[in-house]
Each structure stands twice: as structure tokens, then as C-alpha cells.
N, C-alpha and C positions, 0 to 999 in steps of 0.2 A: 565889365559892362554893367554900369550902375542901374540901368532900368530893365535889366533882364528879369522876366517873370518865369521862374523855373517851373512852377505848377502849370501855367498856361502852355509852356513849351512841351511838357510831358503830355498834357491832355491832347495837344495837337498831334504830337508824335504818335500816340496810341491810336487816335482817330484815323489819321491818314493811312496808317498801315492796316488797321482792321477793315477800313472801307476800300482797300486796294486802290487808293487814290494816287496813282503814279505821279501826276503833276504836283500834287500836294507834297508827296515824299521828296521829289527832286527840288522843290522850292525850299525845303528845309536844309538842303546840302550846300556846302561851299562849292565854288567852281572846281577846286582841286580835291574834292572828297575822295576818301578811300573807304570803300564799302566791302566788307568781307561777310558773305552769306554763311550760314551755318552748315551748308552742304557743299560738296565738291570733292575733287580728287586730291587736293592739297591738304596739309595739316590744318591750315587756316580756313578751309572750305574753298569757296570760289571768290576771287578778288576782282573788283572793278575800281578803276582809278579815273576820276573826272566825272562830271555830271552826266555826260552822254552814256558812258559805259555803266554808270550806276543806275541810270534810267533803264537800260536794257536788262541789267541784272534783276532789278526790282520787278520788272514786267515778267521776266522768266520765272521768278519765284511764284508769282500768281498764276502763270500758265501751267506750272508743274502741279500746283495745289490750288485749284480754282475756288475751293470753299475754305481757304485758310482763314482761321479766326485767332485773334489774340485776346487774352484776358489778363490784365495786369494783376500781379500779386502784390508787388511793392516796388518802390523806386527811391533813388537818392539823386538829387540834382543840385548842381552849383552852376555858376555862369560859365565854367570851363569844362565840366565833366558831369556825366550822368550814367547811372546804371539802372536798367529797367528789367525786372524779372517778370516773366509772363508764363502762362499756360497757353500752349498753342494746340489747336486741333485742326484736322483737315483730312482730306483723302487725296493722295497723289493720283494723277491720271494713271489709270491702269493698276492702281495699288489698293492697299487696305487702309481704312480709317486709322488715324493715330491720335494720341494725346501725349505731349511731352512738355518739359519745362525748357524755357529759352531765356537766356540773359543777353541783353544788348548793352555793350559798353561803348559809350559815346564820348568823343572829344568835341567840345563846343568852342567855336571861335566866332566872335562878333554875332552871337545869337543863332549861328548856323552849325550844322553837323559837319565837322571836318573829318572825323573817322567814325565809322559804325562797324563794330566788330560783334558778330552774333555767335553765341555758343549755345548748344542745346545738348540735352541728355541723349546719348546714343545707345543703341542696343548692340551688344557684341555676341 
């Protein structure tokens, strides 16, 4: 994609997630997006396929951690791939405040996110 502005893409990505803008998040996804959250019962966390399921999963993330905040540490972006490392903080409903590192690995197609795989440091 010749006119892809990677820095603007990452700025928008960081903003919509930090502002809990579910419409903005979904607008960045392809129709057939695969979104894997960093939590869930499976080794990959919880997976949503398609925009509707991804919308529901994003909304569930914010419902679980209403004060979720992302602060980018660094990123790498091309027209086809991005990696965003962040510090996340929040307090899960009924839980204790936390701070952890998160990495989002994004596959980009035609300026939209085709896959979003999130990985965070866990405590054992």
C-alpha cells in the first residue's frame, strides 16, 4: 500500500484502544479480522473471528477492566506488519490494580488490521 502512513496508523491504534473507542477499534479491522486477547482459557487467550465477534471481545475487555490504560513503549510498523509494545495498567472488576507489559502483533492488509494477537507478561 503505497500511501500507508505507518506512524498515523499507530497513533490511531494507540488512541482508540486507550480511549476505549470500540467503534474506532472496529473501524481499524478487516471484515475477517482475527483478534486474540491476552487473556482467556486457551494458550492464545480468547479468540474472536470477524468484526462482530471482535467488537464483542473488545467491549468485554473494557467491561472487565473499566480503567484500562495503555502507554506505548515502542513500535515497529510497515504496510503489512506492526508490533506495539506497551505498559498497561488497570483494575479488573472485583480485582486488584495491576501494571504489566503488553505486546500487540498486527498483520495489516490494505491499511486495516487483519490479525491482532496480544501477549502480556503473566504471573505464575
